[in-house]
N, C-alpha and C positions, 0 to 999 in steps of 0.2 A: 636609729629607732624612732627618734622624735619626728624626723621628716617622714618616715614610713607611716607613722601613726596619723600625721597630718594629711598625707595623701589618701589614706583609707577613709579618714573622716570626710574629706572633700568628695570622694567617690560616693560614699554613702549618702551624703547630703545633696549631691547634684545629679548623680546618675542612677542610683538604686532607688528610683522613685517609680511609682506605677505609671504615670503619664510618659516618663522617659522610656521605660521598658516597653510600653505598648508601641511607641513610635519606632523604637529600634526593631521590634518584631514586625511592624508594618513595612519597614524598609527592607527587611530580610525577605518577607513574603513577596514584595514587589520585584525583587531581583529574580525570582523564579520565572515568572512569565517573560521577563526581559531576556533571560537566557534562552528560553524556548523560541521566542519570536525573533531573535537576533539574526539567525541564518536566513529565514524567508525575507525579512526586511532587507538584508544585505543583497540578496538576489534581485529584489525589485530596484534597489538603488543603483546596482551595477548596470542596469539597462540604460541609465542616463548617459553613460560614457559613449554609447553607440549612436547618440542623437546627432544627426547631420549638422544641426545648427551650431555645434561646438567645435567644428573642425578648424575654424579660423580664430578661435578665442582660447589661447593657451591657459589663461587664468581660470576660466570656467571649466575647462577640461580637467585641470588639476583639482578643482573644487569637487567635481563629480567623482573623480577617482578617489577622493578622500572619504566621501560619504559612506561607502560600504563598510569601511573600518570603524565607523562611528555608529553602527546600527545598534549595538548594545547600549551605550550611554544615551542615545536618542530615545529608544523605547523606555529605558529606565527612568529618565527624567520626566517623560510624559506621564508615566504611572505615578511617580512621586508627586508631581504637580496636581494630579487628580486627587490623590490622597490629601494633599495640603488644602485643596479647595473644600473637600468634605470636612476636614477638621476645622477649617475656618467657619463654615456655616453651622457646625454643630452647636455651640462653639466648644473647641477642645484644644489643649496645648499642641502646638505644631512647630516648636523651635527646632527640633531635630530634623523634621522633614525639610524645613527651610535651609538648614545647614547642608544636608545631603544634596538638595536641589542646587544650591549655590556652587558646591564643588563640581557637580556634573555640568552645570552651565559653563563654569570656567574651563573645564576639560574640553567641551565641545567648541567653545569659542576659540581657544588657543589652537586646536587642531585645524579648524576651518580658516583662521587667519593666516596660519603658516602655509596653507595650501596656495594662497595668492602671492606669497613672497618668494621671489627668485633668490634674493640675497639672504643667506643664513643669518647674517648679523641682525637684519630687521626682524627675522623670525624669532630669534632669541630675545630681542628687546621687547617685542610684543608679548612673548610668553612671560617674561619677568614682570612686566607691568600688570598683566592680567592676573597672575598668581598673587602679586602683592595686594591688589585691590580685593581679590577674593579672600585672602587671609585676613586683611583688616576688617572686612565685612563679617567674616565668620566669628572673630573674637570680639566684635562690637566696637572696634576702635576706628572705623572708617570715618564716622561723623566727627569725633574729637580730633582726628588727624587733619581733616579738611578745615575745621575751625582754627586749628593752630597755624596751618599754612596760610589761611586767609588773614590771620591776624598780623603776619609779618608783611607789611606793606609800606609803600612810600607814596606821598602825595605829589603829583606833578600838575600844578594848577588845579583844574577841576577833575582831573583824571586820577583815580586811585589804582595803583599797580601793586598787586600782591604776589607772593610766591605761588599761591594756588592759582591765581589768574594766569601767570606766566606758564605754569605747567599745563593748565587747561588750553591755553592758546597754542603752545607747541604741539600738544597731542591733537588738537583740532586741526591745526595746519597740516600735520603729517597725514592725518586721515583724509582730509579734504583734497590734498594734493594727490594722494594715491587714488582716491575716487575720481578726480578730474582726469588723471592719466589713464585710468582704466576706461572711463567713459569715452575719452577721445580716441582710444584704440578701437573701441567698438564702432564709433561713428566712422573712423577711418576705413575699417573693413567694409562697412556698409557703403560709403561713398565710392570706394574703389570698384565696387561691383556694379555701379551705375554706369553703363557703357555709353549712355547718351552724353555724359559730360566728358569734355576733353581732358587730357592729362594735366594741363596747366590749371584748369579750373578745379580739378580734384585736389591738387596740391594746395591751391589757394584756400579752398574751403576747409581743408584739414588744418592748415596753419592758423587760420582765423579762429576756428573752433577751439584749438588748443590754447590760444591766447585768451579767449573769453573765459574758458573754464578755469584756467589757472588764476586769472584775475579775480573771478568770483570766489575761488577758494581762499585767496589771500584776504579779500575784504571780509569774508565771513570769519576768518580766524582773528582778524583785528577787532571785529565787533564783539567777540567773546570776552575780551578783556576790557570792554567799555570804551574803546577808542572811537571818538566822534569822526565819522567818515567825511563830514563836511570840512573838517579841519585839514584834510588832505589836499584841498584845492590849492591853498597857498604853497604847500610843500610840492605839489605837482608842478606848479608854475615855476618854482625855483629849480626843480630838477630839469624841466624843459629848457630853461635858459642855459643851465650847465651843460646839458647834452648838445644844445645848438652851438655852444662855443668850443667845447673841448672834444666832442666826439662827432665832428662833422663828417668824417669819412665813414665812420661806422653807421651813422644815421643815413648817410647817402646810400650806402650799400643796402640797408634795410628797405628804404623807400624804393630804390631801384628794383629790389626783388619783388616788391608788391606791384610795381609797374609792369615788370616782365610777366607776372602772372595774370594781370588784368588785360593787357593788350595782346597776350598770346603770341608774341613775336617769336618766342622760342618755347619749346616744351620738351619733356623727357622723351628721348628717342630720336630727336632731330640730329642731323649731321651738319655740323657747323665748322667754320674755319675763322679764327680770329688771330691775326698776326701770324706767327709761325706754328700755332697750335691747330691741329686738325683732328677731329674725332666726333663722337656722338655724345649727347647729353645723358648722363646717368641720373642725376637728380638736381632739383632746384631747391637750394637752401635759402634761409632768410638773409644770409650775408654773402654767400658765394654760390656758384654753379659748378658742379662736378662734371668735367669733360674727360672722357676716357679715349685714349688714342689706340691705334691698331697694335702698338707694341706693348700694351698693357699699362702704360703710364697714365695716371689719373691727375689731371690738372684742376686745381681749385681756383677758378677765375672769379674775382670780385664782381658783384652784380653791376657796380658802377661802370666797369670797363665795357660790359655788354650794352650799356645804354649810350655811352659817349663815343665809343669806337665803332668802326665799320665791321660788321659781322656778316660773313657769308653763310646763309642758311640754305643748305641744299635740299631740304625737305619742308620748307615753310608752308607752301600751298600745294606743291606737287612733288612727288618723290622721283619723277623722271629727271634724269641728268644726262647731258650730252658731253662726251669726252672727245678730245682732239689729239691725234697721234701723228706727228710729222714723220715722213718717210722720204728718202732720196733715192733716185735711180740714175743710172748712167745716161749720157746723151746718146749712146749707141742703141738704146732700147726704145721700144714703142710705148709712150706714156698711156695710150688707150688700153693696151693689154695690161700694163701694170695697174691701172685703175680698176679694171675688172677683177684682177687677181686679189687686190687689196679688199675689195668689197666681199669677195667670196671667203677670204680668210677671216674677216671680222664676223661674217654671218655664221661661221662654224662654231662660234662661242655661244654657250647656252645662256649666259647672262645678257647678251646683246639682244635688244628687242628687234622683232621682225617688222613692226610698224611703229614708228618710221624705221626703215632699214638702214644699214650702213651706207654712207655716201662719201666717196673719195674725190677730192678736188685737186686741180693743179694750181699751186699757189704762186709759182714763179720759176724763173731760170736762175739758179744760183751759180756761184763761181765754179763749183765742182760737180754739181748734180742738178737734175730736174726735181724741184721740190714739190712733193705731194703731201696731202693732209687727209688722214682717215678720220671721219666723223661718225660716231655711233652713239646710241642711246642705251641707258640702263635704268632700271627702276628699283635698285637696291643699293643706294650709295652707302648704307651702313655697313655693307660687307667689304668696303674698300674699293679703291680705284687702281692701285698699283698692280694688284693681281690680274685684273681683267686687261689692263694695258699690256702686261707681260704676255698674257695668253694670246692677244691679238698679234703682237709682234712676232711671237714664235710661229704662228700660222702664216704670217706674211713671209717669214724666212723660208719656211717649207715650200710655199708657192713659188717664190722667186728662184729657189734652187732647182725646183722641178721644171721650170720654164726658162731657165738660163737668163734671168733678169739680174743684172749686175748692180750691186750696191757700191757706189764709188767711194773712194777715200780721197782726202785732200791731196792735190798735186800742185807743184810749184815749178816754174821755169826760172833758171838762173842765167843771167846775162853778165858776161865778164868784159870789162872795158880795159884793154891793155895800156892805154895812154901812150906816152912817147916811147916806152920800152916794150918790145914784144915779150909775151909770156911763154916760157918753155916748161913743159910738164914732163916729169920722169916717173915711171912706175917701176919699182924694183921688187924683187923677191928675195927673201932671206935665204942665204946659202947655208949649207950644213955647218961650215966653219966660219960663220960671219964674225968679223972682228967685234967692234963695239957698236951696238945698235944706236947709241946716242949720237954718233958722229955722222950719220948719214940720214937723208930724208926718208920718211915713211911713205907708204902708199897713200896717194891722195894729196901729197905736198907738191908745191911748185917752187922752182928756183929761177930767179931772174938772172940777167947777165952780170950783175954785180956780185953774184954768189949768195944773195939773201934768199932765205927759204920762208915760204908762207904756206898756210893751210889752204 
């Protein structure tokens, strides 16, 4: 009963006052037009979702999708702030109006901030921080809390590091990194739409822009806690020496990546062969280059290997590529007829260019065949070369079969030297009731005069 009496006395002394009741009534009246205007404002805000400029920006698209649901608090807080301005100019007490406006601002801020966050953990963290600041501000404990956290500090030379400063630095760094990442994504979308820039230059500009934005975010975060940025020069020199000694390969790959982007020797989409790896470049990274093969395997090749080793780039300056396919024919056939048939077989393939057209040459006279070589051009090496070679050979097979052109197989002549003793060969057939097969020579065996058997 004593607690209840104290609560009633507090309500009577702090709430049941004419200025407080008038502010509560003003807030209630402000809620009426906010409810009436919420639906028309929501329809206006929903039109932003269909704006073509948001198609490549997922964050802004989610932001605009959240705005229609905030139509009521947006209109409500505008009306409350207008009433607060009128009360301030009157002058008239407006603490309740400020309290309601703070709650509405926290509500709007949390909903909008969560719209940009893909990770629910970050969304909950921002919500907790925002509501904590709003609650401390509402009860009037925000300034005392800041003073208490700022009083817990240590001195590091001329730098004073406090708990409040660390919290502010962490929050500033998180916000600035997010802003830098969001801005770099916007610039990346814009740069990728500039078709006058080559793919390698686009990747280089995007990576340099990300590095600059992230560096600026870190420097600004350090400046919020009072760190003298000029003192980082000595630290940067020490870090540079450590990187040069301990991280030589990593730094070599990073610098090689920049060189590859600058000299444009390779770019995304190029078909390359390095060592036993053949495929087309998927992406150029700061440390490695992703090369995807025809079987779906993706190799991450260090950039240093692309600088120091020999690389076959099939589409560096020109996408046209000449392929060579060896073919052999029998000595009994006419090579001129076979050359004409090979040219016709290669020309039937859609991927083979007409200009310059297929050309078959006689390369030499082999041990078992007349050696021909079919040469033809393609302009899409990224689609593979094994499939087009197979198609050409199948067409050659059909042409040779239709025109009785023989494809020979290896043949060998065997010369037997009997020496001093003549060789005598026996060919036997197995009888129905043959005794033991192991005691007599098989077909293809020879027996000399001494009774010795040899194959």
